[in-house]
C-alpha positions in Angstrom: -0.4 -0.2 -0.1 1.4 3.3 -1.1 2.0 5.8 1.9 -0.3 8.9 1.8 0.9 12.2 2.6 -1.7 14.9 2.9 -1.1 18.7 1.9 -3.1 21.8 2.7 -1.9 24.9 3.2 -2.7 29.0 2.8 0.8 29.6 2.3 2.0 28.3 -0.7 5.8 29.0 -0.2 8.0 25.8 -1.2 4.8 23.6 -1.2 5.2 22.7 -4.4 9.1 21.3 -4.2 7.8 19.3 -1.0 4.8 17.4 -3.2 7.2 17.1 -6.5 9.8 15.2 -4.0 7.4 13.6 -2.2 5.5 12.0 -5.4 9.2 10.4 -6.3 9.7 9.0 -3.1 6.4 7.7 -4.3 3.5 8.5 -2.0 0.1 9.7 -2.7 -0.8 13.4 -2.4 -4.3 13.9 -1.2 -4.9 18.1 -0.9 -7.8 19.9 -1.5 -8.9 23.5 -2.7 -6.5 26.3 -3.6 -3.1 23.3 -2.6 -4.5 20.8 -4.9 -5.4 23.4 -7.8 -1.6 24.7 -7.4 0.1 21.1 -7.7 -2.5 20.1 -10.3 -1.3 23.1 -12.6 2.3 22.3 -11.8 2.0 18.1 -13.2 1.5 17.0 -9.7 -0.7 14.1 -9.7 -3.4 14.6 -6.5 -6.5 12.5 -5.0 -9.0 15.0 -4.0 -10.1 14.7 -0.1 -13.6 14.5 -1.3 -12.4 11.5 -2.8 -11.1 9.5 0.2 -13.9 10.8 2.5 -16.9 10.2 -0.3 -18.8 13.7 1.0 -18.5 16.4 -1.2 -17.0 20.3 0.2 -19.9 22.0 2.2 -21.2 25.3 3.5 -18.4 27.3 1.6 -15.8 25.0 2.7 -16.1 25.0 6.1 -16.7 21.3 6.7 -14.7 19.2 4.1 -11.8 17.0 6.4 -13.6 16.7 9.5 -14.8 13.4 8.5 -13.4 9.9 10.2 -11.9 8.9 7.0 -9.2 11.8 7.2 -9.0 11.4 11.2 -9.6 7.6 11.3 -6.6 7.9 9.2 -4.5 10.3 11.5 -5.6 8.6 14.8 -4.6 5.0 14.4 -2.3 3.6 16.3 -0.4 1.4 13.5 0.7 -1.6 15.9 -2.7 -1.3 17.5 -4.7 -5.1 16.7 -8.0 -3.6 17.4 -7.8 0.2 15.2 -6.2 -1.9 12.3 -9.2 -4.2 12.3 -11.7 -1.0 12.4 -9.8 1.2 9.5 -10.1 -2.7 7.6 -14.0 -2.6 8.2 -14.5 1.1 7.5 -11.9 1.1 4.4 -9.7 3.9 6.4 -6.4 4.3 5.0 -3.8 5.3 7.3 -1.7 9.1 6.8 1.6 9.1 7.3 2.4 12.5 6.5 0.1 15.8 6.9 1.3 19.3 5.8 -1.1 22.0 6.8 -0.8 25.5 7.5 -4.0 27.9 8.6 -6.0 30.7 7.2 -4.1 33.7 8.5 -6.3 35.3 10.9 -3.6 37.5 12.3 -3.2 38.9 9.4 -6.2 39.7 8.3 -7.4 41.6 11.6 -4.1 43.2 11.6 -6.0 44.8 8.6 -7.5 48.9 10.0 -10.5 47.9 7.6 -11.4 44.6 8.9 -14.6 43.8 9.5 -15.8 41.2 12.3 -17.2 39.0 9.3 -14.2 38.8 7.5 -12.3 37.5 11.1 -14.7 34.8 11.6 -14.2 33.5 8.2 -10.4 33.5 9.2 -11.1 30.9 11.7 -9.7 28.3 10.4 -11.3 24.6 12.1 -10.2 21.8 10.0 -6.3 22.8 9.6 -6.1 22.9 13.7 -8.4 19.4 14.2 -6.1 17.9 11.3 -2.9 18.9 13.1 -3.7 18.1 16.6 -4.8 14.7 16.2 -1.5 14.3 13.8 0.4 16.2 16.5 -1.4 13.1 19.1 0.0 10.5 16.7 3.3 11.5 16.1 4.4 8.2 16.8 3.4 7.1 13.3 2.6 10.9 11.7 5.0 13.5 10.7 3.1 16.4 10.7 4.5 19.7 9.1 3.4 23.4 9.9 6.3 25.4 8.7 7.7 25.1 6.2 11.1 26.0 7.4 10.9 21.9 8.1 10.7 20.3 4.5 14.1 19.8 4.0 14.4 18.1 7.2 11.8 16.3 6.7 12.6 14.7 2.8 16.2 14.6 3.9 15.1 12.0 6.6 12.8 10.2 3.9 15.2 10.4 0.8 18.0 8.5 3.1 15.9 5.7 5.9 12.8 6.3 3.9 11.0 7.4 7.2 11.3 10.2 9.9 12.9 9.3 13.1 10.9 9.6 16.4 12.8 12.7 17.8 11.9 14.5 14.6 8.4 13.3 15.3 8.1 15.0 18.4 9.9 17.9 17.7 7.3 19.0 15.3 4.6 17.7 17.6 5.2 19.8 20.0 5.9 22.9 17.1 2.2 22.1 15.9 0.9 22.4 19.1 2.8 25.7 20.1 1.2 27.1 16.7 -2.3 26.0 17.2 -1.8 27.6 21.0 -1.1 30.9 19.8 -3.6 30.8 17.2 -6.3 29.9 19.4 -5.1 32.9 21.8 -4.9 34.9 19.1 -8.3 34.1 18.2 -10.0 34.3 22.2 -7.7 37.9 22.9 -9.6 39.4 19.6 -13.4 37.8 20.6 -12.4 39.1 24.6 -12.1 42.6 23.5 -15.2 42.2 21.4 -16.8 41.5 23.8 -15.8 44.0 26.3 -14.4 41.3 29.0 -11.8 43.5 30.6 -10.7 41.0 32.7 -11.7 37.3 32.0 -11.5 34.4 34.2 -7.9 32.9 31.9 -6.1 35.1 29.7 -3.8 33.7 26.9 -0.7 35.5 25.4 1.0 34.6 22.9 4.8 35.8 21.8 7.2 34.9 19.1 11.0 34.5 19.8 12.6 37.7 18.2 16.1 37.0 19.1 18.1 35.1 21.7 20.6 37.1 23.5 23.9 36.5 24.8 22.9 36.8 28.2 20.2 38.1 30.3 20.8 41.3 33.3 23.3 39.0 34.5 26.2 36.8 32.2 25.3 33.6 34.4 21.7 34.2 33.4 20.2 32.8 29.9 17.5 35.0 27.8 15.8 35.7 25.0 13.7 38.7 22.8 9.9 37.7 22.8 7.6 40.2 20.1 4.0 40.4 20.4 1.7 39.7 17.7 0.0 42.9 16.7 1.4 44.8 19.2 2.8 48.5 19.1 4.5 49.3 16.2 5.7 52.2 18.2 8.0 50.0 20.5 11.0 48.5 21.1 10.1 45.4 19.6 9.0 46.8 16.2 12.3 48.8 15.8 14.5 48.6 12.9 18.0 48.5 13.4 20.3 49.7 10.8 24.2 49.0 12.4 25.8 48.2 15.5 26.0 44.4 17.0 23.0 43.1 18.6 20.9 44.1 21.7 21.5 42.6 25.1 18.2 42.0 27.8 19.6 45.6 29.7 19.9 47.5 26.2 16.3 46.4 25.7 15.2 47.3 28.6 17.0 50.9 28.8 15.8 51.3 25.1 12.1 50.5 26.7 12.1 53.0 29.1 13.5 55.9 27.0 10.9 55.0 24.3 8.0 55.2 26.5 9.6 58.9 28.1 10.1 60.9 24.7 6.4 59.9 23.5 5.6 62.4 26.1 6.7 65.4 23.9 5.1 66.9 20.7 7.9 69.6 20.6 11.5 68.3 19.6 12.9 66.2 22.6 15.5 64.3 23.2 15.8 61.6 26.4 19.2 60.1 27.9 18.0 56.8 29.9 20.4 54.6 32.0 19.1 51.3 34.1 15.9 52.2 33.1 15.9 55.8 34.6 15.4 59.2 32.7 19.2 60.9 33.5 18.4 63.5 31.5 15.8 65.2 29.3 15.5 68.3 27.2 13.1 69.9 24.8 14.2 73.1 22.1 13.8 74.5 18.6 15.6 71.6 16.9 16.6 67.9 18.0 20.1 69.1 18.5 19.4 71.7 20.9 17.3 69.3 22.8 19.4 66.9 22.8 22.2 70.0 24.3 19.8 70.1 27.3 20.2 66.4 27.6 23.2 66.2 27.9 23.4 69.3 30.0 21.3 68.0 32.5 23.8 65.0 33.7 26.6 65.1 31.3 28.5 62.4 33.4 25.2 59.5 33.9 24.9 59.8 30.1 27.9 58.1 30.2 26.9 54.1 27.9 23.8 55.5 28.4 20.6 55.0 25.7 19.2 58.1 23.3 16.0 58.5 22.3 14.8 61.3 19.8 11.4 62.4 18.2 12.6 63.9 15.3 15.4 63.2 13.1 19.0 62.7 13.3 20.2 65.4 11.4 24.1 66.1 10.4 24.5 68.7 13.2 23.3 66.4 16.2 25.1 63.4 14.7 27.9 65.7 15.5 27.1 65.8 18.6 26.1 62.4 19.5 29.7 61.2 17.9 31.6 62.2 20.9 30.3 60.4 23.4 30.3 57.3 24.7 26.5 55.4 23.7 25.0 52.3 23.4 22.1 53.2 21.5 20.4 56.4 19.3 16.6 55.8 18.8 14.9 58.7 16.3 11.9 58.3 13.8 14.9 58.7 10.8 18.5 59.7 10.2 20.0 61.7 7.4 22.6 60.3 5.4 25.3 62.1 6.8 24.3 61.5 10.7 24.2 57.5 8.9 27.6 58.2 7.8 29.3 60.1 11.0 27.7 57.9 13.4 28.6 54.1 11.6 32.3 55.2 12.2 31.2 53.5 15.7 31.5 49.9 15.0 29.7 48.7 18.1 27.0 52.2 18.6 23.3 50.7 18.1 21.0 52.9 16.0 17.5 52.2 15.5 14.3 53.7 13.5 10.8 53.1 15.2 7.8 54.2 13.5 6.8 57.6 15.1 4.0 58.4 13.3 2.3 55.5 14.8 2.1 56.7 17.8 0.2 54.1 20.0 0.3 51.6 23.2 -0.7 48.2 23.9 -3.7 47.7 25.8 -2.0 46.3 28.9 1.3 46.1 30.7 2.1 42.9 32.1 4.7 42.2 34.5 5.4 38.8 35.5 6.2 37.4 39.5 7.1 34.1 40.8 3.5 31.7 40.0 1.9 34.5 38.2 1.2 37.8 36.2 0.0 41.2 37.0 -2.1 43.4 34.3 -2.6 46.7 34.1 -3.3 49.6 32.0 -0.3 52.0 31.5 -0.3 55.1 32.7 -1.1 57.6 29.5 -2.8 60.3 32.5 -1.1 63.8 30.6 -1.6 67.3 32.4 -4.1 67.8 29.9 -6.7 65.0 31.9 -5.7 66.4 35.1 -7.9 68.6 37.3 -4.8 71.3 38.0 -5.1 72.7 41.4 -3.1 75.9 42.8 -3.1 74.9 46.1 -1.1 77.7 47.4 -1.5 81.7 47.3 0.5 82.4 44.6 0.2 81.1 41.2 3.1 79.7 39.4 4.2 82.0 36.8 4.2 81.0 32.8 7.8 79.7 32.7 7.3 78.0 36.2 4.3 76.5 34.3 6.1 74.9 31.3 8.4 73.5 34.0 5.5 72.2 36.3 4.5 70.4 33.1 8.7 69.8 31.4 8.9 67.5 35.3 5.1 66.1 35.8 5.7 64.6 32.1 9.4 62.9 33.2 8.7 62.0 37.0 5.8 59.5 35.7 8.6 57.5 34.5 11.0 57.6 37.1 11.3 54.7 39.3 9.4 55.2 43.1 9.5 57.2 45.1 10.4 59.8 42.5 11.3 63.5 42.8 12.8 64.8 39.4 13.4 69.0 39.5 13.5 70.8 35.9 13.3 74.0 34.1 11.0 74.8 31.3 13.3 73.2 28.9 15.2 70.2 30.6 15.5 68.1 33.7 17.9 69.5 36.6 18.1 66.6 38.6 16.5 63.1 38.9 15.7 61.2 41.9 14.6 57.8 41.8 13.7 54.3 43.8 14.0 56.0 47.3 12.4 54.1 50.1 11.6 57.7 50.9 10.4 60.5 49.1 13.1 63.1 51.4 15.1 61.2 50.2 14.3 61.1 46.8 14.5 65.1 46.7 17.7 64.8 48.7 19.0 63.1 45.9 17.3 65.0 43.0 18.0 68.7 44.5 22.0 67.4 45.0 22.5 67.1 41.2 20.6 70.0 39.9 23.1 72.1 42.9 22.6 75.4 42.1 20.8 75.1 39.0 17.7 74.4 41.7 17.2 77.8 42.5 13.9 79.4 40.3 13.5 75.9 39.1 10.3 73.3 39.9 10.2 70.1 41.5 7.8 67.6 40.1 6.7 64.3 42.7 4.9 61.0 41.7 2.7 61.0 44.5 2.0 63.1 47.7 4.1 64.9 50.5 3.5 62.3 53.3 4.6 65.4 55.7 6.2 69.0 54.8 10.5 67.7 54.6 10.2 67.7 50.9 8.9 71.1 50.6 11.4 72.4 53.1 14.1 70.3 51.8 13.6 72.2 48.2 12.5 76.1 49.6 16.5 75.7 51.0 17.2 74.9 47.5 16.1 77.5 45.7 13.0 76.0 44.6 10.1 78.2 43.5 7.1 75.7 41.8 6.1 72.6 43.1 4.1 69.7 41.2 2.3 66.7 43.4 -1.1 64.8 43.5 -1.8 65.8 47.1 -3.9 63.8 48.9 -2.1 63.2 52.1 -3.9 64.0 55.6 -1.1 66.1 55.9 -1.5 68.4 52.8 -2.4 71.1 55.1 1.3 71.2 56.0 2.7 71.1 53.3 0.5 73.9 51.7 1.3 76.0 54.4 4.6 75.6 54.4 5.0 76.5 50.5 3.2 79.8 51.4 5.8 80.3 54.2 8.1 80.9 51.3 6.1 82.0 48.4 5.8 78.8 46.6 3.7 78.4 44.4 2.4 74.8 44.4 0.2 72.5 42.3 -2.0 70.0 42.7 -3.0 66.8 40.7 -5.0 65.0 42.1 -3.6 61.8 40.0 -0.5 59.9 40.8 2.0 58.6 39.1 3.8 55.3 40.7 6.1 52.9 39.2 7.8 50.1 40.4 
């Protein structure tokens, strides 16, 4: 009895050559629809699936392979006498190779004008059923879901007339990963459609982008996965133009820089070290913005990650090339900038489509044994119910400084304090166990520049000691959420020294 292979693919890449090679190995080829047409037009002898099932395709092709003549051939144990007897009784022949890939659901729902009907029609039923049946029975059946595996399967068949159990098991595992990912996309789409925010189960799928040399430290293994249909404006979808591959820490820092630079519409530059900003600047040009970011902390920027929200021109590239930097991220690089910056062998140059300024619907963080989910913190200054809590209102320049500081402070690890003027950060206090400690770090870094500057806090002041520290440093305006039971103490202290203090009513913790 001839061995049989069932081929039914939406991705025709390589399928003709695979079928021709199987025919030379004396396999009978079974197929359906477009795959069958493609193979026949190119001279491959094909048996239609409906000839095997004795039943025509119905319901616009929704029902064609869901038949005992197919699934019996996939699931039968070849060394089980009872199974063999039932196959003989019902005229079922075994199927030895299954090559199936699924309706393009991901590609369909990624279209901006996709309709629900289009999405539903691209939910494959028969394909996953055949794949799962074959993968379950991989002791006997070789199942292929990826054209990249055609070569190895053919090599083993041509050498030994059969595939190894090791190969079949590897391919079966790949199938179940593939169908799980496929179902995750479908369940996510329908869950969103139904408006369920926190369903009883949640499944995400990710695709390998690259293995990494190591994780946070050399003794930790790591890899980088990207989320299908995730935000284009992300490190996961950046294009690398130059430099060695990204490390685990590079990716973390680059992501932090991108999230901060998103906050600004005017030309802006962000420098990040260890996932905290060490300098943020704005200006009339991107070169001016970078100058401001550099001046904010010329020490910490060494070895940092830079994100810019305008094209890097020659003038900016000249300034960037004078500093040791790990990564530069921008919407684009002028040719002159590329020529200059690529003289540095190891610096990474990344581009991101800034015009697609979107965020993923949820942020996720793994904890041992579980997963935390939350909406991204997209709350901006224009969303807040601003209240001037003190007798004195901020001046126009102070308002601009407060806005910049508040845009940055939500991206700093809590407890967080940012000291800024209208065009740059001057001091950043990150990740301290008490607020006055964070303020001390930020004010010390700002030094004399704190005089006449603004101070932003990610959360309220539990007592008036932060205001006291700000007063001593020369701060003239403060922005904070308010809401402490001791707010009046802080307001009184600010009024005593003529400081303008603004309450936003919104906390920006970042852990």
